[in-house]
N, CA, C and O atoms as a GROMACS GRO file, in nm:
protein
  416
    1UNK      N    1   0.660  -0.558  -0.785
    1UNK     CA    2   0.654  -0.473  -0.686
    1UNK      C    3   0.531  -0.510  -0.558
    1UNK      O    4   0.526  -0.504  -0.435
    2UNK      N    5   0.456  -0.543  -0.652
    2UNK     CA    6   0.318  -0.594  -0.556
    2UNK      C    7   0.326  -0.703  -0.435
    2UNK      O    8   0.258  -0.704  -0.333
    3UNK      N    9   0.442  -0.806  -0.479
    3UNK     CA   10   0.466  -0.899  -0.419
    3UNK      C   11   0.551  -0.867  -0.285
    3UNK      O   12   0.542  -0.910  -0.170
    4UNK      N   13   0.636  -0.777  -0.346
    4UNK     CA   14   0.744  -0.745  -0.247
    4UNK      C   15   0.633  -0.609  -0.101
    4UNK      O   16   0.647  -0.587   0.019
    5UNK      N   17   0.558  -0.568  -0.184
    5UNK     CA   18   0.464  -0.486  -0.096
    5UNK      C   19   0.402  -0.591   0.017
    5UNK      O   20   0.399  -0.558   0.136
    6UNK      N   21   0.360  -0.700  -0.022
    6UNK     CA   22   0.290  -0.819   0.048
    6UNK      C   23   0.375  -0.842   0.153
    6UNK      O   24   0.345  -0.825   0.271
    7UNK      N   25   0.477  -0.880   0.112
    7UNK     CA   26   0.625  -0.934   0.189
    7UNK      C   27   0.644  -0.822   0.332
    7UNK      O   28   0.609  -0.832   0.449
    8UNK      N   29   0.700  -0.741   0.273
    8UNK     CA   30   0.714  -0.658   0.359
    8UNK      C   31   0.616  -0.605   0.462
    8UNK      O   32   0.650  -0.582   0.578
    9UNK      N   33   0.473  -0.584   0.408
    9UNK     CA   34   0.383  -0.546   0.519
    9UNK      C   35   0.325  -0.667   0.583
    9UNK      O   36   0.235  -0.629   0.659
   10UNK      N   37   0.338  -0.804   0.586
   10UNK     CA   38   0.265  -0.909   0.622
   10UNK      C   39   0.143  -0.936   0.554
   10UNK      O   40   0.043  -0.984   0.609
   11UNK      N   41   0.154  -0.898   0.409
   11UNK     CA   42   0.018  -0.917   0.330
   11UNK      C   43  -0.094  -0.846   0.378
   11UNK      O   44  -0.208  -0.888   0.360
   12UNK      N   45  -0.065  -0.730   0.446
   12UNK     CA   46  -0.191  -0.645   0.480
   12UNK      C   47  -0.211  -0.583   0.350
   12UNK      O   48  -0.133  -0.584   0.254
   13UNK      N   49  -0.327  -0.527   0.359
   13UNK     CA   50  -0.417  -0.482   0.228
   13UNK      C   51  -0.346  -0.344   0.198
   13UNK      O   52  -0.325  -0.260   0.286
   14UNK      N   53  -0.305  -0.326   0.041
   14UNK     CA   54  -0.260  -0.158  -0.006
   14UNK      C   55  -0.354  -0.128  -0.102
   14UNK      O   56  -0.387  -0.218  -0.180
   15UNK      N   57  -0.392  -0.040  -0.110
   15UNK     CA   58  -0.443   0.017  -0.218
   15UNK      C   59  -0.344   0.134  -0.325
   15UNK      O   60  -0.282   0.228  -0.275
   16UNK      N   61  -0.344   0.109  -0.454
   16UNK     CA   62  -0.258   0.184  -0.535
   16UNK      C   63  -0.360   0.283  -0.597
   16UNK      O   64  -0.465   0.240  -0.646
   17UNK      N   65  -0.334   0.393  -0.595
   17UNK     CA   66  -0.424   0.524  -0.699
   17UNK      C   67  -0.319   0.572  -0.767
   17UNK      O   68  -0.232   0.646  -0.721
   18UNK      N   69  -0.332   0.510  -0.932
   18UNK     CA   70  -0.221   0.566  -1.001
   18UNK      C   71  -0.259   0.697  -1.060
   18UNK      O   72  -0.160   0.769  -1.045
   19UNK      N   73  -0.320   0.740  -1.100
   19UNK     CA   74  -0.390   0.884  -1.096
   19UNK      C   75  -0.307   0.988  -0.997
   19UNK      O   76  -0.250   1.084  -1.048
   20UNK      N   77  -0.302   0.973  -0.899
   20UNK     CA   78  -0.202   1.061  -0.809
   20UNK      C   79  -0.085   0.986  -0.763
   20UNK      O   80  -0.017   1.044  -0.679
   21UNK      N   81  -0.048   0.873  -0.800
   21UNK     CA   82   0.062   0.831  -0.758
   21UNK      C   83   0.088   0.807  -0.629
   21UNK      O   84   0.196   0.852  -0.593
   22UNK      N   85   0.021   0.747  -0.542
   22UNK     CA   86  -0.010   0.721  -0.412
   22UNK      C   87  -0.050   0.606  -0.384
   22UNK      O   88  -0.143   0.559  -0.450
   23UNK      N   89   0.006   0.536  -0.288
   23UNK     CA   90  -0.044   0.389  -0.216
   23UNK      C   91  -0.071   0.416  -0.083
   23UNK      O   92   0.003   0.478  -0.007
   24UNK      N   93  -0.171   0.372  -0.060
   24UNK     CA   94  -0.269   0.357   0.066
   24UNK      C   95  -0.239   0.238   0.147
   24UNK      O   96  -0.301   0.148   0.090
   25UNK      N   97  -0.182   0.191   0.242
   25UNK     CA   98  -0.183   0.076   0.320
   25UNK      C   99  -0.279   0.111   0.468
   25UNK      O  100  -0.287   0.210   0.540
   26UNK      N  101  -0.340  -0.012   0.468
   26UNK     CA  102  -0.462   0.010   0.551
   26UNK      C  103  -0.374  -0.024   0.689
   26UNK      O  104  -0.313  -0.131   0.688
   27UNK      N  105  -0.365   0.045   0.786
   27UNK     CA  106  -0.346   0.010   0.896
   27UNK      C  107  -0.451   0.031   1.017
   27UNK      O  108  -0.554   0.092   0.987
   28UNK      N  109  -0.439  -0.010   1.142
   28UNK     CA  110  -0.539  -0.021   1.248
   28UNK      C  111  -0.563   0.082   1.293
   28UNK      O  112  -0.474   0.165   1.310
   29UNK      N  113  -0.715   0.111   1.331
   29UNK     CA  114  -0.775   0.230   1.359
   29UNK      C  115  -0.681   0.325   1.516
   29UNK      O  116  -0.666   0.260   1.620
   30UNK      N  117  -0.643   0.433   1.512
   30UNK     CA  118  -0.566   0.508   1.601
   30UNK      C  119  -0.456   0.514   1.550
   30UNK      O  120  -0.397   0.606   1.605
   31UNK      N  121  -0.373   0.451   1.448
   31UNK     CA  122  -0.230   0.476   1.410
   31UNK      C  123  -0.229   0.601   1.368
   31UNK      O  124  -0.112   0.638   1.370
   32UNK      N  125  -0.300   0.689   1.330
   32UNK     CA  126  -0.276   0.838   1.287
   32UNK      C  127  -0.248   0.918   1.403
   32UNK      O  128  -0.172   1.014   1.392
   33UNK      N  129  -0.306   0.885   1.526
   33UNK     CA  130  -0.288   0.937   1.664
   33UNK      C  131  -0.099   0.950   1.713
   33UNK      O  132  -0.034   1.043   1.761
   34UNK      N  133  -0.075   0.854   1.685
   34UNK     CA  134   0.092   0.820   1.716
   34UNK      C  135   0.198   0.829   1.578
   34UNK      O  136   0.316   0.793   1.588
   35UNK      N  137   0.138   0.884   1.445
   35UNK     CA  138   0.198   0.894   1.367
   35UNK      C  139   0.268   1.011   1.361
   35UNK      O  140   0.215   1.122   1.351
   36UNK      N  141   0.419   0.984   1.368
   36UNK     CA  142   0.506   1.075   1.386
   36UNK      C  143   0.610   1.092   1.270
   36UNK      O  144   0.719   1.142   1.298
   37UNK      N  145   0.588   1.062   1.166
   37UNK     CA  146   0.658   1.059   1.017
   37UNK      C  147   0.633   1.162   0.910
   37UNK      O  148   0.539   1.151   0.830
   38UNK      N  149   0.709   1.249   0.911
   38UNK     CA  150   0.692   1.388   0.816
   38UNK      C  151   0.675   1.334   0.686
   38UNK      O  152   0.598   1.398   0.614
   39UNK      N  153   0.727   1.229   0.634
   39UNK     CA  154   0.763   1.202   0.497
   39UNK      C  155   0.621   1.114   0.460
   39UNK      O  156   0.600   1.106   0.339
   40UNK      N  157   0.543   1.062   0.527
   40UNK     CA  158   0.425   1.005   0.453
   40UNK      C  159   0.316   1.052   0.570
   40UNK      O  160   0.346   1.065   0.688
   41UNK      N  161   0.207   1.071   0.524
   41UNK     CA  162   0.038   1.130   0.599
   41UNK      C  163  -0.014   0.982   0.613
   41UNK      O  164  -0.030   0.887   0.536
   42UNK      N  165  -0.035   1.010   0.761
   42UNK     CA  166  -0.115   0.873   0.765
   42UNK      C  167  -0.287   0.921   0.831
   42UNK      O  168  -0.301   0.949   0.950
   43UNK      N  169  -0.400   0.924   0.735
   43UNK     CA  170  -0.507   0.939   0.746
   43UNK      C  171  -0.560   0.897   0.844
   43UNK      O  172  -0.535   0.783   0.884
   44UNK      N  173  -0.658   0.988   0.914
   44UNK     CA  174  -0.720   0.966   1.056
   44UNK      C  175  -0.848   0.967   1.017
   44UNK      O  176  -0.905   0.959   0.908
   45UNK      N  177  -0.886   0.979   1.146
   45UNK     CA  178  -1.049   1.035   1.194
   45UNK      C  179  -1.112   1.106   1.119
   45UNK      O  180  -1.058   1.214   1.092
   46UNK      N  181  -1.223   1.080   1.068
   46UNK     CA  182  -1.274   1.208   0.940
   46UNK      C  183  -1.226   1.206   0.831
   46UNK      O  184  -1.225   1.310   0.765
   47UNK      N  185  -1.174   1.094   0.780
   47UNK     CA  186  -1.105   1.100   0.655
   47UNK      C  187  -1.177   1.004   0.561
   47UNK      O  188  -1.195   0.887   0.594
   48UNK      N  189  -1.211   1.043   0.465
   48UNK     CA  190  -1.292   0.929   0.358
   48UNK      C  191  -1.166   0.895   0.262
   48UNK      O  192  -1.085   0.977   0.219
   49UNK      N  193  -1.169   0.759   0.238
   49UNK     CA  194  -1.100   0.688   0.128
   49UNK      C  195  -1.155   0.613   0.050
   49UNK      O  196  -1.201   0.512   0.103
   50UNK      N  197  -1.174   0.624  -0.092
   50UNK     CA  198  -1.198   0.556  -0.191
   50UNK      C  199  -1.156   0.453  -0.180
   50UNK      O  200  -1.037   0.449  -0.147
   51UNK      N  201  -1.227   0.324  -0.201
   51UNK     CA  202  -1.190   0.168  -0.196
   51UNK      C  203  -1.265   0.119  -0.315
   51UNK      O  204  -1.381   0.143  -0.350
   52UNK      N  205  -1.163   0.039  -0.374
   52UNK     CA  206  -1.185  -0.007  -0.510
   52UNK      C  207  -1.250  -0.134  -0.490
   52UNK      O  208  -1.232  -0.202  -0.389
   53UNK      N  209  -1.333  -0.170  -0.594
   53UNK     CA  210  -1.403  -0.313  -0.600
   53UNK      C  211  -1.339  -0.420  -0.515
   53UNK      O  212  -1.250  -0.354  -0.461
   54UNK      N  213  -1.329  -0.515  -0.479
   54UNK     CA  214  -1.268  -0.642  -0.426
   54UNK      C  215  -1.212  -0.695  -0.540
   54UNK      O  216  -1.112  -0.766  -0.533
   55UNK      N  217  -1.264  -0.668  -0.641
   55UNK     CA  218  -1.187  -0.757  -0.763
   55UNK      C  219  -1.097  -0.694  -0.858
   55UNK      O  220  -1.031  -0.745  -0.949
   56UNK      N  221  -1.107  -0.579  -0.821
   56UNK     CA  222  -0.990  -0.455  -0.901
   56UNK      C  223  -0.857  -0.482  -0.813
   56UNK      O  224  -0.839  -0.429  -0.703
   57UNK      N  225  -0.743  -0.594  -0.890
   57UNK     CA  226  -0.651  -0.625  -0.850
   57UNK      C  227  -0.510  -0.594  -0.902
   57UNK      O  228  -0.401  -0.620  -0.852
   58UNK      N  229  -0.552  -0.513  -1.049
   58UNK     CA  230  -0.457  -0.466  -1.148
   58UNK      C  231  -0.479  -0.352  -1.168
   58UNK      O  232  -0.585  -0.303  -1.129
   59UNK      N  233  -0.378  -0.273  -1.241
   59UNK     CA  234  -0.418  -0.142  -1.289
   59UNK      C  235  -0.499  -0.152  -1.461
   59UNK      O  236  -0.465  -0.242  -1.537
   60UNK      N  237  -0.571  -0.082  -1.488
   60UNK     CA  238  -0.635  -0.089  -1.589
   60UNK      C  239  -0.606   0.014  -1.675
   60UNK      O  240  -0.650   0.124  -1.640
   61UNK      N  241  -0.541   0.009  -1.784
   61UNK     CA  242  -0.479   0.117  -1.852
   61UNK      C  243  -0.568   0.207  -1.943
   61UNK      O  244  -0.531   0.295  -2.021
   62UNK      N  245  -0.688   0.165  -1.916
   62UNK     CA  246  -0.838   0.281  -1.973
   62UNK      C  247  -0.858   0.397  -1.887
   62UNK      O  248  -0.855   0.519  -1.904
   63UNK      N  249  -0.885   0.301  -1.763
   63UNK     CA  250  -0.924   0.402  -1.638
   63UNK      C  251  -0.833   0.452  -1.577
   63UNK      O  252  -0.846   0.569  -1.541
   64UNK      N  253  -0.719   0.385  -1.548
   64UNK     CA  254  -0.639   0.419  -1.449
   64UNK      C  255  -0.698   0.446  -1.296
   64UNK      O  256  -0.651   0.536  -1.226
   65UNK      N  257  -0.794   0.369  -1.256
   65UNK     CA  258  -0.877   0.418  -1.151
   65UNK      C  259  -0.772   0.308  -1.042
   65UNK      O  260  -0.684   0.228  -1.074
   66UNK      N  261  -0.814   0.337  -0.936
   66UNK     CA  262  -0.728   0.272  -0.807
   66UNK      C  263  -0.777   0.126  -0.805
   66UNK      O  264  -0.889   0.085  -0.835
   67UNK      N  265  -0.681   0.064  -0.769
   67UNK     CA  266  -0.687  -0.075  -0.765
   67UNK      C  267  -0.589  -0.138  -0.588
   67UNK      O  268  -0.529  -0.079  -0.499
   68UNK      N  269  -0.619  -0.276  -0.616
   68UNK     CA  270  -0.563  -0.344  -0.459
   68UNK      C  271  -0.434  -0.387  -0.506
   68UNK      O  272  -0.429  -0.480  -0.586
   69UNK      N  273  -0.331  -0.330  -0.466
   69UNK     CA  274  -0.215  -0.348  -0.482
   69UNK      C  275  -0.166  -0.486  -0.429
   69UNK      O  276  -0.106  -0.576  -0.488
   70UNK      N  277  -0.208  -0.476  -0.298
   70UNK     CA  278  -0.197  -0.608  -0.236
   70UNK      C  279  -0.361  -0.608  -0.164
   70UNK      O  280  -0.424  -0.520  -0.105
   71UNK      N  281  -0.400  -0.773  -0.206
   71UNK     CA  282  -0.545  -0.732  -0.212
   71UNK      C  283  -0.586  -0.741  -0.058
   71UNK      O  284  -0.490  -0.750   0.019
   72UNK      N  285  -0.733  -0.740   0.006
   72UNK     CA  286  -0.753  -0.802   0.161
   72UNK      C  287  -0.779  -0.948   0.148
   72UNK      O  288  -0.850  -1.009   0.068
   73UNK      N  289  -0.694  -0.994   0.261
   73UNK     CA  290  -0.674  -1.182   0.253
   73UNK      C  291  -0.807  -1.169   0.302
   73UNK      O  292  -0.915  -1.124   0.263
   74UNK      N  293  -0.748  -1.242   0.431
   74UNK     CA  294  -0.873  -1.254   0.531
   74UNK      C  295  -0.908  -1.125   0.602
   74UNK      O  296  -0.828  -1.055   0.665
   75UNK      N  297  -1.021  -1.104   0.587
   75UNK     CA  298  -1.121  -1.001   0.660
   75UNK      C  299  -1.047  -0.945   0.790
   75UNK      O  300  -1.023  -1.024   0.881
   76UNK      N  301  -1.011  -0.815   0.798
   76UNK     CA  302  -0.960  -0.778   0.899
   76UNK      C  303  -0.808  -0.780   0.960
   76UNK      O  304  -0.761  -0.750   1.070
   77UNK      N  305  -0.766  -0.820   0.863
   77UNK     CA  306  -0.584  -0.808   0.857
   77UNK      C  307  -0.564  -0.670   0.804
   77UNK      O  308  -0.616  -0.619   0.705
   78UNK      N  309  -0.499  -0.631   0.869
   78UNK     CA  310  -0.419  -0.511   0.827
   78UNK      C  311  -0.266  -0.470   0.827
   78UNK      O  312  -0.183  -0.547   0.875
   79UNK      N  313  -0.242  -0.389   0.790
   79UNK     CA  314  -0.074  -0.382   0.786
   79UNK      C  315  -0.028  -0.323   0.919
   79UNK      O  316  -0.097  -0.234   0.968
   80UNK      N  317   0.058  -0.355   0.967
   80UNK     CA  318   0.092  -0.333   1.113
   80UNK      C  319   0.176  -0.202   1.087
   80UNK      O  320   0.250  -0.193   0.989
   81UNK      N  321   0.160  -0.096   1.182
   81UNK     CA  322   0.196   0.008   1.160
   81UNK      C  323   0.397   0.027   1.161
   81UNK      O  324   0.472   0.105   1.102
   82UNK      N  325   0.418  -0.073   1.247
   82UNK     CA  326   0.565  -0.046   1.273
   82UNK      C  327   0.622  -0.101   1.146
   82UNK      O  328   0.729  -0.052   1.109
   83UNK      N  329   0.550  -0.222   1.052
   83UNK     CA  330   0.609  -0.268   0.940
   83UNK      C  331   0.605  -0.140   0.857
   83UNK      O  332   0.709  -0.103   0.802
   84UNK      N  333   0.509  -0.082   0.846
   84UNK     CA  334   0.510   0.023   0.724
   84UNK      C  335   0.612   0.108   0.737
   84UNK      O  336   0.687   0.143   0.646
   85UNK      N  337   0.616   0.155   0.896
   85UNK     CA  338   0.734   0.252   0.958
   85UNK      C  339   0.874   0.218   0.870
   85UNK      O  340   0.950   0.295   0.811
   86UNK      N  341   0.876   0.081   0.886
   86UNK     CA  342   1.033   0.029   0.893
   86UNK      C  343   1.057   0.044   0.719
   86UNK      O  344   1.164   0.084   0.674
   87UNK      N  345   0.920  -0.002   0.615
   87UNK     CA  346   0.962   0.031   0.468
   87UNK      C  347   0.983   0.182   0.457
   87UNK      O  348   1.084   0.222   0.399
   88UNK      N  349   0.903   0.261   0.503
   88UNK     CA  350   0.931   0.401   0.486
   88UNK      C  351   1.048   0.443   0.519
   88UNK      O  352   1.108   0.503   0.430
   89UNK      N  353   1.100   0.431   0.616
   89UNK     CA  354   1.274   0.453   0.687
   89UNK      C  355   1.355   0.377   0.577
   89UNK      O  356   1.464   0.431   0.555
   90UNK      N  357   1.332   0.275   0.509
   90UNK     CA  358   1.407   0.196   0.441
   90UNK      C  359   1.410   0.277   0.286
   90UNK      O  360   1.497   0.244   0.206
   91UNK      N  361   1.318   0.376   0.254
   91UNK     CA  362   1.290   0.450   0.118
   91UNK      C  363   1.228   0.354   0.027
   91UNK      O  364   1.254   0.368  -0.092
   92UNK      N  365   1.146   0.254   0.065
   92UNK     CA  366   1.053   0.170  -0.028
   92UNK      C  367   1.097   0.019  -0.024
   92UNK      O  368   1.194  -0.027   0.037
   93UNK      N  369   1.015  -0.043  -0.093
   93UNK     CA  370   1.090  -0.178  -0.137
   93UNK      C  371   1.202  -0.229  -0.189
   93UNK      O  372   1.203  -0.212  -0.311
   94UNK      N  373   1.307  -0.290  -0.143
   94UNK     CA  374   1.398  -0.292  -0.241
   94UNK      C  375   1.423  -0.388  -0.359
   94UNK      O  376   1.417  -0.510  -0.343
   95UNK      N  377   1.446  -0.341  -0.457
   95UNK     CA  378   1.437  -0.403  -0.575
   95UNK      C  379   1.487  -0.546  -0.609
   95UNK      O  380   1.605  -0.576  -0.596
   96UNK      N  381   1.382  -0.643  -0.660
   96UNK     CA  382   1.441  -0.808  -0.684
   96UNK      C  383   1.551  -0.771  -0.755
   96UNK      O  384   1.574  -0.664  -0.813
   97UNK      N  385   1.637  -0.900  -0.741
   97UNK     CA  386   1.782  -0.908  -0.831
   97UNK      C  387   1.723  -0.898  -0.973
   97UNK      O  388   1.775  -0.808  -1.039
   98UNK      N  389   1.593  -0.990  -1.056
   98UNK     CA  390   1.585  -0.996  -1.159
   98UNK      C  391   1.463  -0.887  -1.207
   98UNK      O  392   1.384  -0.906  -1.299
   99UNK      N  393   1.469  -0.789  -1.134
   99UNK     CA  394   1.333  -0.710  -1.204
   99UNK      C  395   1.361  -0.630  -1.305
   99UNK      O  396   1.267  -0.584  -1.369
  100UNK      N  397   1.481  -0.601  -1.337
  100UNK     CA  398   1.524  -0.508  -1.459
  100UNK      C  399   1.609  -0.586  -1.577
  100UNK      O  400   1.672  -0.542  -1.672
  101UNK      N  401   1.587  -0.704  -1.537
  101UNK     CA  402   1.604  -0.809  -1.644
  101UNK      C  403   1.543  -0.813  -1.758
  101UNK      O  404   1.601  -0.840  -1.864
  102UNK      N  405   1.413  -0.785  -1.747
  102UNK     CA  406   1.314  -0.807  -1.870
  102UNK      C  407   1.351  -0.661  -1.942
  102UNK      O  408   1.350  -0.668  -2.065
  103UNK      N  409   1.374  -0.568  -1.902
  103UNK     CA  410   1.398  -0.412  -1.927
  103UNK      C  411   1.503  -0.430  -2.030
  103UNK      O  412   1.497  -0.370  -2.137
  104UNK      N  413   1.590  -0.503  -2.001
  104UNK     CA  414   1.752  -0.491  -2.104
  104UNK      C  415   1.724  -0.578  -2.235
  104UNK      O  416   1.811  -0.590  -2.321
   0.00000   0.00000   0.00000
């Protein structure tokens, strides 16, 4: 799924919090002021978000701590709000054809 998130969000950084089953796509400042999507909250000014260490890029089954589902590549690259809105409207990332073959 992380590869698909990176693909659909143009490589912008995404944090996964497995404890609360939430994903946080980092978007440019000011996006919350124009956010009109009731099914997804856009955190705005005055909100604090815990950020995982830069090297935490996978789920640790022991701690279940937040990690970078899509690590921040070049500093300053963020997800485009329009790409995120399109992903939300589509209901999430479409499954890869081979995603479920390993489970069979």
